[in-house]
N, C-alpha and C positions, 0 to 999 in steps of 0.2 A: 324746807320744807324738807320729810323723809319721804320716800317712794310709799304706795301704800302696802300694808300684811309684811312690813317688814319684824325680826323678832327685835325689844326693844333692849333686849340680855348682851343682843349680838349686832350692831349695827354696821355694817361695812361701806365704806364711801363709793361707794356704788351705789348706797340706798337714801343718800342727803343726794336733792337736789336744788339744784337753783330757784327760788322762789321767781321770777319776775323773765324765765323762760326754758323754765324746765329742765336746763341740761344735766345732766347726771357730774358730782366728781369723780374728775378722776386723774390719776398722778401726773402735777405736772400746768393741770387747772387750778388757776388763784382762785379763792374765796375769800370774803368774809363774812364774818359770823349779827346780826343782827339782835335783838329781845327772841328766847323762846324757841330758840332755835333756828331763827328766817333768815337767810342770804341769800349774797350775790353773790357771781361769778367777775368775774374781770373782762368777757366779753360786757357784760349786760352796765357793768360799774362805768364801761370804758360808755356808754352808751348815750347811758345816765347824763355821762361830768357830757360829752361835750352838748346834749342839748340843755341842761341847767344852768350848769355854771361857765362854757367859751359861749352859747349863743342867745343866750336868759331867754328860752324857749321848753313850755312846762307841754308837757302833753298830756298832762291826765290833769284832771277838776281842783285847783286848791280846793286846799279842807277833806281832801280823803282821810282813810288811814293808811300812815304808811308804815307798812310790812316793817322795816327795818328799828321804828323805834314807838310802833305803837302810835304815837299820836297823830294828831290832824292839825296838821296844822298851814295859816295862814297864806304857803307861802306857793310861788310857782311848783310841782309836782311833773314827776315821769313813772309813764303807764308804762310795764314792763311785758310783753308776748300771752303771758298769762292770765294777762288782768288783776298784777299787783303795781301797786302805787308809792316811788319813795322817794320821802323831800328832802330840799340840795339841803337841807342839814348834814344829814344822813351818807348822803349822796362827797357830797363834802371829806366828813370824816372817814369817814368807806376809802374813801381815795387816797388822804395822809398816811391813813395804819397800809393798806397795801403797799404804797409808791414804798418804806417804809424795810417790810419783804425780802430784803437780801438773798431768798427761793427763789420769788416769784423774777424778779427783773421785770414785776410791772411799773408803770409809769405813767402820769395823768397826760392826756390828751395833750395838745394843742395848738 
């Protein structure tokens, strides 16, 4: 997500917002990008991973559109503070991507 009113020819870090909590991207803040510029921050990914993978507990209705893959999947979903949903598949995939990034040191919750 982008901050409203940005110059698309001059997008700065703080113009990029997490689609699930609307926190701006900043130095040291891990983000994973989905389709069409959707992003999930490390904090939201941690919360989604805990709920969906560790607790098998969805917080959004199955079949809602996932903000990261833009698909409607009949599986448990996680609902962010902004009302955006993430599917289990995208949460797992995003966790794998972020856990491999040496710049952030993000680890899957246990």
